N, CA, C and O atoms as a DFTB+ gen file, in Angstrom:
464 C
 N C O
     1  1       9.922      18.137      12.335
     2  2      11.065      18.217      11.429
     3  2      10.635      18.043       9.971
     4  3      11.053      18.808       9.102
     5  1       9.799      17.034       9.706
     6  2       9.276      16.784       8.369
     7  2       7.761      16.763       8.430
     8  3       7.178      16.089       9.280
     9  1       7.126      17.495       7.538
    10  2       5.677      17.526       7.440
    11  2       5.256      17.029       6.063
    12  3       5.803      17.460       5.048
    13  1       4.278      16.118       6.031
    14  2       3.790      15.536       4.793
    15  2       2.327      15.898       4.608
    16  3       1.544      15.833       5.556
    17  1       1.952      16.280       3.392
    18  2       0.583      16.632       3.069
    19  2       0.158      15.865       1.827
    20  3       0.732      16.037       0.752
    21  1      -0.866      15.004       1.986
    22  2      -1.414      14.259       0.856
    23  2      -2.508      15.059       0.171
    24  3      -3.188      15.871       0.797
    25  1      -2.665      14.819      -1.114
    26  2      -3.754      15.417      -1.870
    27  2      -4.100      14.509      -3.042
    28  3      -3.341      13.599      -3.376
    29  1      -5.239      14.756      -3.658
    30  2      -5.635      14.028      -4.852
    31  2      -6.706      12.978      -4.655
    32  3      -7.162      12.380      -5.630
    33  1      -7.122      12.736      -3.418
    34  2      -8.177      11.771      -3.174
    35  2      -9.530      12.291      -3.623
    36  3      -9.686      13.466      -3.956
    37  1     -10.504      11.393      -3.625
    38  2     -11.842      11.773      -4.022
    39  2     -12.677      10.581      -4.402
    40  3     -12.327       9.437      -4.110
    41  1     -13.796      10.859      -5.062
    42  2     -14.727       9.831      -5.512
    43  2     -14.472       9.511      -6.973
    44  3     -14.378      10.412      -7.806
    45  1     -14.359       8.230      -7.283
    46  2     -14.111       7.798      -8.650
    47  2     -14.927       6.538      -8.930
    48  3     -15.191       5.749      -8.023
    49  1     -15.321       6.355     -10.179
    50  2     -16.077       5.171     -10.568
    51  2     -15.161       3.960     -10.714
    52  3     -13.972       4.118     -10.992
    53  1     -15.699       2.747     -10.529
    54  2     -14.894       1.552     -10.793
    55  2     -14.304       1.583     -12.195
    56  3     -14.979       1.943     -13.159
    57  1     -13.036       1.201     -12.295
    58  2     -12.322       1.263     -13.558
    59  2     -11.634       2.582     -13.813
    60  3     -10.863       2.700     -14.766
    61  1     -11.893       3.571     -12.989
    62  2     -11.306       4.878     -13.165
    63  2      -9.917       4.989     -12.569
    64  3      -9.345       4.006     -12.096
    65  1      -9.382       6.209     -12.599
    66  2      -8.022       6.471     -12.147
    67  2      -7.967       7.693     -11.245
    68  3      -8.785       8.605     -11.357
    69  1      -6.994       7.694     -10.354
    70  2      -6.669       8.837      -9.521
    71  2      -5.161       8.894      -9.353
    72  3      -4.481       7.870      -9.410
    73  1      -4.646      10.095      -9.145
    74  2      -3.244      10.251      -8.787
    75  2      -3.140      11.009      -7.474
    76  3      -3.619      12.137      -7.357
    77  1      -2.514      10.385      -6.495
    78  2      -2.282      10.983      -5.194
    79  2      -0.898      11.607      -5.151
    80  3       0.042      11.106      -5.768
    81  1      -0.783      12.706      -4.414
    82  2       0.490      13.370      -4.224
    83  2       0.788      13.495      -2.740
    84  3      -0.124      13.643      -1.926
    85  1       2.059      13.435      -2.392
    86  2       2.519      13.614      -1.022
    87  2       3.681      14.586      -1.054
    88  3       4.784      14.232      -1.470
    89  1       3.433      15.806      -0.618
    90  2       4.440      16.853      -0.640
    91  2       5.060      17.015       0.738
    92  3       4.348      17.123       1.737
    93  1       6.375      17.033       0.792
    94  2       7.105      17.131       2.051
    95  2       7.734      18.501       2.215
    96  3       8.191      19.114       1.250
    97  1       7.749      18.968       3.452
    98  2       8.504      20.154       3.816
    99  2       9.427      19.801       4.969
   100  3       9.158      18.868       5.726
   101  1      10.509      20.542       5.101
   102  2      11.497      20.249       6.113
   103  2      12.685      19.505       5.530
   104  3      12.833      19.397       4.313
   105  1      13.519      19.001       6.406
   106  2      14.750      18.328       6.007
   107  2      14.481      16.855       5.741
   108  3      14.275      16.081       6.676
   109  1      14.481      16.466       4.474
   110  2      14.265      15.062       4.124
   111  2      15.552      14.377       3.690
   112  3      15.511      13.329       3.045
   113  1      16.683      14.955       4.038
   114  2      17.963      14.395       3.608
   115  2      18.224      13.014       4.183
   116  3      18.997      12.251       3.603
   117  1      17.601      12.666       5.309
   118  2      17.784      11.365       5.937
   119  2      16.729      10.345       5.508
   120  3      16.780       9.195       5.942
   121  1      15.779      10.740       4.669
   122  2      14.749       9.824       4.203
   123  2      15.340       8.836       3.213
   124  3      15.971       9.236       2.235
   125  1      15.139       7.543       3.462
   126  2      15.637       6.526       2.551
   127  2      14.517       5.759       1.847
   128  3      14.762       5.095       0.840
   129  1      13.286       5.846       2.370
   130  2      12.180       5.099       1.793
   131  2      10.915       5.937       1.867
   132  3      10.631       6.554       2.893
   133  1      10.158       5.958       0.781
   134  2       8.896       6.668       0.709
   135  2       7.819       5.646       0.365
   136  3       8.008       4.812      -0.521
   137  1       6.687       5.711       1.067
   138  2       5.678       4.696       0.853
   139  2       4.264       5.213       0.980
   140  3       4.014       6.279       1.543
   141  1       3.337       4.422       0.436
   142  2       1.905       4.663       0.556
   143  2       1.266       3.481       1.270
   144  3       1.551       2.324       0.962
   145  1       0.399       3.787       2.226
   146  2      -0.375       2.810       2.969
   147  2      -1.855       3.152       2.825
   148  3      -2.212       4.278       2.479
   149  1      -2.711       2.169       3.094
   150  2      -4.141       2.440       3.105
   151  2      -4.799       1.674       4.242
   152  3      -4.308       0.634       4.679
   153  1      -5.921       2.210       4.710
   154  2      -6.681       1.579       5.769
   155  2      -8.165       1.764       5.505
   156  3      -8.666       2.887       5.454
   157  1      -8.861       0.646       5.337
   158  2     -10.301       0.641       5.176
   159  2     -10.948       0.432       6.541
   160  3     -10.311      -0.123       7.437
   161  1     -12.205       0.864       6.723
   162  2     -12.870       0.680       8.016
   163  2     -12.875      -0.774       8.457
   164  3     -13.240      -1.664       7.689
   165  1     -12.467      -1.010       9.702
   166  2     -12.454      -2.344      10.267
   167  2     -11.319      -3.234       9.806
   168  3     -11.287      -4.416      10.150
   169  1     -10.379      -2.692       9.029
   170  2      -9.278      -3.491       8.517
   171  2      -7.940      -2.909       8.953
   172  3      -7.851      -1.750       9.358
   173  1      -6.905      -3.732       8.862
   174  2      -5.557      -3.300       9.202
   175  2      -5.001      -2.360       8.135
   176  3      -5.363      -2.441       6.961
   177  1      -4.120      -1.474       8.571
   178  2      -3.406      -0.644       7.620
   179  2      -2.422      -1.519       6.845
   180  3      -1.710      -2.337       7.428
   181  1      -2.391      -1.337       5.535
   182  2      -1.535      -2.160       4.703
   183  2      -0.689      -1.307       3.773
   184  3      -1.112      -0.247       3.313
   185  1       0.504      -1.790       3.510
   186  2       1.397      -1.148       2.560
   187  2       0.908      -1.428       1.145
   188  3       0.608      -2.572       0.805
   189  1       0.828      -0.383       0.316
   190  2       0.425      -0.566      -1.074
   191  2       1.549      -0.270      -2.057
   192  3       1.493      -0.716      -3.203
   193  1       2.558       0.467      -1.640
   194  2       3.674       0.757      -2.534
   195  2       4.797       1.403      -1.741
   196  3       4.542       2.121      -0.774
   197  1       6.026       1.158      -2.139
   198  2       7.171       1.836      -1.552
   199  2       8.203       2.082      -2.634
   200  3       8.240       1.390      -3.651
   201  1       9.040       3.080      -2.397
   202  2      10.079       3.434      -3.355
   203  2      11.264       4.007      -2.601
   204  3      11.093       4.777      -1.656
   205  1      12.457       3.636      -3.015
   206  2      13.645       4.215      -2.400
   207  2      13.849       5.621      -2.937
   208  3      13.648       5.879      -4.123
   209  1      14.251       6.530      -2.054
   210  2      14.428       7.908      -2.478
   211  2      15.615       8.055      -3.416
   212  3      15.580       8.850      -4.355
   213  1      16.660       7.287      -3.159
   214  2      17.886       7.444      -3.927
   215  2      17.792       6.861      -5.332
   216  3      18.041       7.561      -6.313
   217  1      17.436       5.588      -5.433
   218  2      17.474       4.900      -6.718
   219  2      16.130       4.814      -7.423
   220  3      16.093       4.570      -8.629
   221  1      15.020       5.006      -6.708
   222  2      13.707       4.871      -7.302
   223  2      13.239       3.441      -7.477
   224  3      12.360       3.184      -8.300
   225  1      13.797       2.505      -6.731
   226  2      13.371       1.113      -6.797
   227  2      12.041       0.943      -6.073
   228  3      11.917       1.286      -4.897
   229  1      11.046       0.410      -6.782
   230  2       9.685       0.325      -6.265
   231  2       9.301      -1.104      -5.909
   232  3       9.801      -2.060      -6.501
   233  1       8.400      -1.238      -4.929
   234  2       7.902      -2.527      -4.471
   235  2       6.396      -2.439      -4.282
   236  3       5.889      -1.428      -3.797
   237  1       5.665      -3.509      -4.668
   238  2       4.209      -3.549      -4.562
   239  2       3.747      -4.914      -4.070
   240  3       4.374      -5.927      -4.383
   241  1       2.665      -4.954      -3.309
   242  2       2.040      -6.243      -3.011
   243  2       1.213      -6.712      -4.202
   244  3       0.890      -5.927      -5.093
   245  1       0.875      -8.001      -4.209
   246  2       0.129      -8.557      -5.329
   247  2      -1.236      -7.903      -5.522
   248  3      -1.748      -7.875      -6.641
   249  1      -1.828      -7.382      -4.462
   250  2      -3.161      -6.814      -4.544
   251  2      -3.252      -5.604      -5.473
   252  3      -4.320      -5.318      -6.014
   253  1      -2.140      -4.893      -5.662
   254  2      -2.160      -3.698      -6.504
   255  2      -1.180      -3.771      -7.666
   256  3      -1.166      -2.880      -8.515
   257  1      -0.372      -4.800      -7.718
   258  2       0.643      -4.911      -8.760
   259  2       0.004      -4.888     -10.142
   260  3      -0.963      -5.604     -10.403
   261  1       0.550      -4.062     -11.017
   262  2       0.014      -3.914     -12.359
   263  2      -1.031      -2.836     -12.490
   264  3      -1.368      -2.443     -13.607
   265  1      -1.561      -2.339     -11.374
   266  2      -2.571      -1.282     -11.391
   267  2      -2.063       0.027     -10.794
   268  3      -2.421       1.105     -11.267
   269  1      -1.229      -0.064      -9.756
   270  2      -0.719       1.122      -9.071
   271  2       0.753       1.321      -9.422
   272  3       1.492       0.356      -9.617
   273  1       1.167       2.580      -9.500
   274  2       2.556       2.915      -9.752
   275  2       2.980       4.030      -8.807
   276  3       2.345       5.083      -8.759
   277  1       4.049       3.800      -8.058
   278  2       4.603       4.824      -7.194
   279  2       5.770       5.492      -7.911
   280  3       6.520       4.838      -8.636
   281  1       5.916       6.782      -7.705
   282  2       7.031       7.521      -8.276
   283  2       7.404       8.646      -7.323
   284  3       6.686       8.931      -6.365
   285  1       8.531       9.276      -7.599
   286  2       8.921      10.409      -6.776
   287  2       9.681      11.418      -7.609
   288  3      10.360      11.065      -8.573
   289  1       9.560      12.673      -7.228
   290  2      10.297      13.769      -7.824
   291  2      11.104      14.387      -6.696
   292  3      10.588      15.193      -5.921
   293  1      12.369      14.007      -6.606
   294  2      13.189      14.464      -5.494
   295  2      13.406      15.973      -5.509
   296  3      13.558      16.585      -4.452
   297  1      13.423      16.577      -6.692
   298  2      13.591      18.021      -6.783
   299  2      12.413      18.762      -6.160
   300  3      12.570      19.890      -5.693
   301  1      11.229      18.136      -6.147
   302  2      10.029      18.736      -5.566
   303  2       9.691      18.166      -4.195
   304  3       8.681      18.549      -3.604
   305  1      10.518      17.255      -3.674
   306  2      10.262      16.598      -2.384
   307  2       8.867      15.989      -2.334
   308  3       8.152      16.132      -1.342
   309  1       8.487      15.313      -3.408
   310  2       7.130      14.824      -3.551
   311  2       7.116      13.375      -4.020
   312  3       7.893      12.984      -4.891
   313  1       6.216      12.582      -3.426
   314  2       5.942      11.225      -3.874
   315  2       4.541      11.162      -4.456
   316  3       3.656      11.908      -4.037
   317  1       4.337      10.274      -5.422
   318  2       3.063      10.135      -6.103
   319  2       2.607       8.681      -6.091
   320  3       3.418       7.760      -5.995
   321  1       1.303       8.496      -6.188
   322  2       0.733       7.169      -6.386
   323  2      -0.301       7.264      -7.494
   324  3      -1.370       7.847      -7.309
   325  1       0.019       6.689      -8.646
   326  2      -0.918       6.615      -9.761
   327  2      -1.732       5.340      -9.609
   328  3      -1.168       4.247      -9.556
   329  1      -3.046       5.468      -9.538
   330  2      -3.941       4.343      -9.332
   331  2      -4.850       4.206     -10.546
   332  3      -5.634       5.108     -10.844
   333  1      -4.747       3.086     -11.243
   334  2      -5.559       2.798     -12.417
   335  2      -6.431       1.575     -12.167
   336  3      -6.196       0.811     -11.230
   337  1      -7.435       1.399     -13.014
   338  2      -8.338       0.245     -12.920
   339  2      -8.851       0.057     -11.500
   340  3      -8.821      -1.050     -10.962
   341  1      -9.315       1.125     -10.907
   342  2      -9.719       1.091      -9.507
   343  2     -10.942       0.210      -9.286
   344  3     -11.847       0.145     -10.119
   345  1     -10.941      -0.464      -8.144
   346  2     -12.001      -1.364      -7.736
   347  2     -12.624      -0.867      -6.441
   348  3     -12.023      -0.067      -5.723
   349  1     -13.825      -1.341      -6.144
   350  2     -14.495      -0.949      -4.913
   351  2     -13.648      -1.284      -3.689
   352  3     -13.653      -0.539      -2.709
   353  1     -12.925      -2.395      -3.737
   354  2     -12.106      -2.799      -2.607
   355  2     -10.871      -1.925      -2.396
   356  3     -10.163      -2.095      -1.404
   357  1     -10.603      -0.998      -3.306
   358  2      -9.532      -0.025      -3.114
   359  2      -9.970       1.139      -2.227
   360  3      -9.142       1.964      -1.841
   361  1     -11.249       1.213      -1.903
   362  2     -11.763       2.286      -1.060
   363  2     -11.092       2.255       0.312
   364  3     -11.124       1.233       0.998
   365  1     -10.491       3.364       0.709
   366  2      -9.764       3.441       1.970
   367  2      -9.252       4.863       2.156
   368  3      -9.325       5.689       1.247
   369  1      -8.734       5.133       3.349
   370  2      -7.935       6.325       3.565
   371  2      -6.497       5.971       3.221
   372  3      -5.953       4.990       3.728
   373  1      -5.889       6.765       2.367
   374  2      -4.526       6.532       1.927
   375  2      -3.583       7.493       2.631
   376  3      -3.837       8.696       2.693
   377  1      -2.488       6.950       3.162
   378  2      -1.497       7.710       3.900
   379  2      -0.131       7.557       3.251
   380  3       0.212       6.475       2.776
   381  1       0.647       8.625       3.227
   382  2       2.036       8.491       2.828
   383  2       2.926       8.477       4.063
   384  3       2.576       9.028       5.107
   385  1       4.070       7.846       3.925
   386  2       5.045       7.747       5.002
   387  2       6.445       7.865       4.432
   388  3       6.789       7.197       3.457
   389  1       7.245       8.716       5.043
   390  2       8.657       8.825       4.717
   391  2       9.448       8.239       5.877
   392  3       9.285       8.665       7.021
   393  1      10.298       7.269       5.589
   394  2      11.062       6.578       6.618
   395  2      12.469       7.136       6.729
   396  3      13.140       7.395       5.731
   397  1      12.898       7.315       7.978
   398  2      14.267       7.680       8.304
   399  2      14.791       6.626       9.267
   400  3      13.992       5.884       9.838
   401  1      16.105       6.531       9.471
   402  2      16.622       5.526      10.400
   403  2      15.991       5.652      11.779
   404  3      16.074       6.703      12.413
   405  1      15.357       4.572      12.242
   406  2      14.764       4.512      13.565
   407  2      13.435       5.218      13.729
   408  3      12.907       5.251      14.841
   409  1      12.870       5.784      12.673
   410  2      11.619       6.529      12.810
   411  2      10.952       6.712      11.451
   412  3      11.354       6.104      10.460
   413  1       9.934       7.555      11.425
   414  2       9.250       7.855      10.191
   415  2       8.277       8.993      10.380
   416  3       7.986       9.397      11.506
   417  1       7.774       9.510       9.270
   418  2       6.829      10.616       9.278
   419  2       5.609      10.227       8.465
   420  3       5.726       9.637       7.391
   421  1       4.428      10.563       8.990
   422  2       3.159      10.226       8.354
   423  2       2.414      11.475       7.913
   424  3       2.470      12.512       8.574
   425  1       1.719      11.367       6.797
   426  2       0.785      12.398       6.388
   427  2      -0.551      12.235       7.081
   428  3      -0.756      11.288       7.841
   429  1      -1.463      13.163       6.817
   430  2      -2.757      13.169       7.499
   431  2      -3.773      12.220       6.877
   432  3      -4.793      11.918       7.498
   433  1      -3.518      11.753       5.687
   434  2      -4.407      10.843       4.993
   435  2      -5.341      11.558       4.031
   436  3      -5.712      12.712       4.245
   437  1      -5.714      10.859       2.972
   438  2      -6.681      11.367       2.011
   439  2      -7.636      10.240       1.629
   440  3      -7.207       9.113       1.379
   441  1      -8.921      10.546       1.584
   442  2      -9.948       9.535       1.336
   443  2     -10.060       9.231      -0.147
   444  3     -10.158      10.138      -0.973
   445  1     -10.044       7.950      -0.476
   446  2     -10.320       7.474      -1.828
   447  2     -11.555       6.588      -1.764
   448  3     -11.577       5.598      -1.034
   449  1     -12.576       6.940      -2.522
   450  2     -13.813       6.166      -2.565
   451  2     -14.080       5.750      -3.998
   452  3     -14.174       6.593      -4.890
   453  1     -14.202       4.445      -4.218
   454  2     -14.479       3.888      -5.538
   455  2     -15.895       3.343      -5.508
   456  3     -16.171       2.351      -4.833
   457  1     -16.787       3.988      -6.236
   458  2     -18.200       3.628      -6.179
   459  2     -18.916       4.145      -7.407
   460  3     -18.530       5.155      -7.995
   461  1     -19.979       3.427      -7.788
   462  2     -20.851       3.885      -8.856
   463  2     -21.912       4.839      -8.337
   464  3     -22.737       5.324      -9.110
């Protein structure tokens, strides 16, 4: 019903920036929350940002607060994650998720590597 495709990952130096995009196709009229998660090897998947589709209210954990910004363009059915001041510990596969009542949709993931 809903397909999500992430893009924008890659290799960046510490202190650098990347912007990830998550483009949706299909019927997203029931989506109420859009979010970004990440998973590093051997670690649990963690939420890094979420935003309500309707009002644009954003939430962040302390680990990324002040460095990452989530946004959305409802006209383009797209969510974004702007990542600044990147650190080596930000290295992970980043996934977007659109939540609907009782379920959700996941993208395929995009690799972000922060290294010199």
